[in-house]
N, C-alpha and C positions, 0 to 999 in steps of 0.2 A: 666390292673391290674385285673379287674373283670373277664375277660375271663380266666386268669391264675387261679384265685381262683376257678371258677366253674369247670375247667378241673381237678384241684387237688381234688375237692370234688367228682367228678365222679368216681375216682379210689380208694376212701377211703373205705376199706373193712368193717370197723366198721359201717360206715354210711349206706353202702349197706345192711348189715345184719339187722340193725335197721329198715331200710325202708321196707324190706321184712316182718318183724315182725309186724310193726305198720302202714304199708302203708295206709290201708283203714281208720284207725282212724285219720291219719294225713291229709286225704283228697286226697289221690292218685287217687280216682275215678274221680277227675276232669281232670286228664291228662292221664288216662289209661282207655280204653273202657271196661275192664272186667278182672277178674282173671282167667276165664275159657272160653271155646269155646261158651257155651250157652249164657253167658252174652255178649260176643263179638258180636255174631250174632244179638242179640237184639239191641245192639248199632248201628250196621250197618243198620238194618231195619229202625231205627229212622232217620239216616242220609239219606238213600235212599228216604224216604218219603219227604225229603226237596229238592230232586233233586240232591243229592250229592252222588258220588260213593266213594269207599274206597279202600285203599291199606292196608293190614293187616300185622303187624309185631309181631311175637311171640318173646317177649323181651328176650334178652340174647346175649352175645358175649364173645370173648376171652375165649373160652372153651378149656381145656387142658386134659380132660378125655374122652375116647371113649364112655363110657356109657352115659355121659351127652350129647355128640354130637348126639348119636343115639336117645336119648330121645327127643331132640330138633327136629330132623328130623321127628320122629313119630308124634310129636305135630303139625308140619307144615302140614304133610299129613292129619291129622285129620281135620285141618282147611280147607284145600282144599275140602275135602269130604263134610264138613258142608256147605261151601259156595254153592257148587253145589246142595246139597240136599234141601237147603232152598231157592234157587233161588234168592239170594241177589246179588247186583251189587258190586263186590269186586274182588280184586286180591291179590297177595302175594308179600311182600318185605322181603328179608332175608339177613343176614350177613354171609359171608363165614366162619368167625371164630367161629360162633355158631355151625356150623355143621362139624368142624374138620380141618380147614385150618392150625391151629397152631399145630395140631397133626401129620397129614400126608396129603400131597397134594392129592394123589390118593384116600385115604379114603374119603376126603372131596368131591372130584369129584364124586365118586360113590353115596354119599348121595345126592349131588346136582342134579345129573342126575335122580335119582329116583323121586325127587320132581318135576323137570321140566317135566318128562314123565307123572307123575300123573296129573299135571295141563293141559298138552297138550291134554289129552283125553277130557277135557271140554272146550277147546279153551280158557284157562285161562292164563293170563299173569303172569310171574314171574320177579320181579325186583331184580337184584343183587346189593345190597347196597354196597357202597364203604366205607372203613374205614380209618385208619391212613396210612401214606405214605408207611410204610413197607409192607402193605398188598395190595397196589393198583395194582402193576404189576401181582402178582399171581392171583388176582381176575380177571383181564382182560384175563389172560391165561385161567382160567376156562371158562370164557364167550366165548372166541373164539373157544375153543374145543366143547362146547355145541352147538354153532351155526352151526357146521357141520351136526348136526342131527335135531335140533329143531329151530323153528322160534318164539316161544312164550316167549322169554326172552329179557330183556333190562337191562340197568344199569344206573349209576349215574356219572355225571361229576361235580367235585368239583372246583369251580372257584378260590379258593385261591392257587391252584397249578399252577406253571409255565407251566407244561406239559398239562394243560387242553385244550388249543387250538388244539394241536396235537391229543389229545385223541378224541375230539369231531369231528374232521375232519375224523379220522379213523373210527368212529362208527356212522357217520351221518345217515346211513340207518336203524338205530335201534330206537326204542322208548327210549328216554333218559329223565331222571329227572335231571334238572340242579339246583344245590344248591351252597351255599357259602362255606360250610365246617365247621365242628364242632370239630375238634381235634386241639391240640397244635402242630404246625409244625414249624420246624426251617426255618430261612430265606434262607437256602441253597436250599429248595424245594418250598417255598410258600411265597406269598405276606403276609406282616405283618400288613398293615394298612387297616382300614375299607374302605377308599377311593379307594385304589388300588383293593381290593377284589370286591367292588360294581361295579367299572368300568368294570372289567373283567367279572363279572356276567352278566351284561347287554350286553356286547359284545358277549358272548357265546349264550345267549338267542336269540339275533337277528340273529346270524349266523345260529342256528339250525332252527329257524322259517322260514328262507329263503331257507335253503338247506336240512333240515332234514326230517325225516319221521313223527315223532310226538314228541312234546315237553311238558314235565311236568315242570312247572315253580314253584319251591318250595320256597315260601317266605311269610313272614307276613308283609313285608314292603309295605305300600300302595303307596308310591312314585314310587317304581319299578313297582307295579301292574298297576298304572295309565300310566306309561311310556309304558308298554307293550300294553295296550289297545290302546293308540294313535298310536303305531308303527304298529300293525296289521291292523288298519283302514287305515293308510297311504299307506300301501303296499298291501292292499286287501287280506290279509291272512285269509283263512277260519277258523271259530271257531272249525271246526272238526280237525284242525291240532295241537291243543294245549289244555292244561288244566292248571288251577291254582291248586296248592296244599298247604295245611296248615296242621298243626298238630292238632290232636284231643284235644279239650279243649282250643285252642288258637283262639282268634278273631272270635268267632262263628258267631256274627252278620255279619261280613264282608263275611264269607263263604256263609251264606244263601243269602246275598244280591247279590253276584256275580252269584250264581246259579240262582236266580230269574231273573237276567238280561240276562240269556241265555248263560252264559259262562260255558264250561265244568269245573266241580270242583270235586276234589278228596281230601278226608281227609285221612291223614296218621294215621291209627288206631293201636296203640300198645295195647297188652294185656299181662297179666301175672303179677307175683309179682316182677320180676327183673327190676323194673322201674326206680330206682334211678339214675344210671349212665346215662341212656338215657335222663332223664329230666335235669340233670345237664349240659350235653353237649348242650341241646337246649338253656339253659340259657347262656352258653358260646358263642354260635352262635349269640344270640341276648340278651345281658344283660338287655335291656329294659324290658324284661319279668320278671325281679325280682319282680315287683309289683304283678305278678300272684302268685309267691311263697308266698308272704306275705299274700295275700288275700285267697288263696285256699289251701295251703299246710301246712305252718308252724304256723298258728295262731289258730289251732283247740284247744279247751279247753281240749279235751280228753287226748292228749298226745303231748308234745312238745319236745320230746327227740331229734329228728333229727334236729330241729331248733336250739336247744342249742348246739349240737355238731358242726353243720355247722357254727354257729356264732363264736364258739371258734376257729375253724379251720381258718376261714376267718380273725379273729383278729390276730391270730398268723402269718399268711402270711403278713398281712398289717404291723405288727410290724417289721417283718424281713426285709421288704422292706426299712424301715426307717433307719436301722442300717448300 
């Protein structure tokens, strides 16, 4: 039920607009590394100093206007240049819908190719994020076309999809980030229970650790992290073959601790003012993080507009469930 509520909140335009307007007052700086490139580079420097690398996401998705897609592309290109110019340890994650996949496939591909080519000059990795089911296959099509010319690109495997095992076997020679999945998907395409998703998540991680190129294990679940640590020790898998990933602002103590213990660690660093939908989906993925919202976002004295709207929306959904 909580997952459905957060997915609903993530697509609410009124709340998104309010978040953009009042985000910093509401504490968005706790989950977003900056609203511009300069602030983001400084946040990356701070993480690098702790032995943590970063993957940078210019927030935004489901774009339907060419002008907005081109603006997003230019912003990503600016980040690539800033990462190189400042010598920080970071690479790029991006969503195809942000740069035009819902507008025109060829338009999106040209934007994506320009980004990958720019990063390739600096030997910088580009991670093609996966979105909801309807965009999965077109995103893989983009990836496979890019791989004919470029080697600095990888993607994401979402463990809640039935197709995930087939996809990971097909792309095992790539650097892959393995996640649980954060969209609301029907039972026709995806596992529905936490137990099924977690079991497949672990199975996919183990498969790629044993057979793949490089594995990014994206989770805040310490049980799964401990399982992975035991697994790589049992099978003698080099620490150079994998990294743990978490989101900026989530479980920072654990992030630092894992880095101090000598594990490769990468923080997913979002920036920009379009943070609301992103954050709600992170809560849908792991509703236990609700306490983070209460502590860091919705209880600021300065402005509680989003918290009130969110509460009203959630109450409405819960009431509807009872009818």
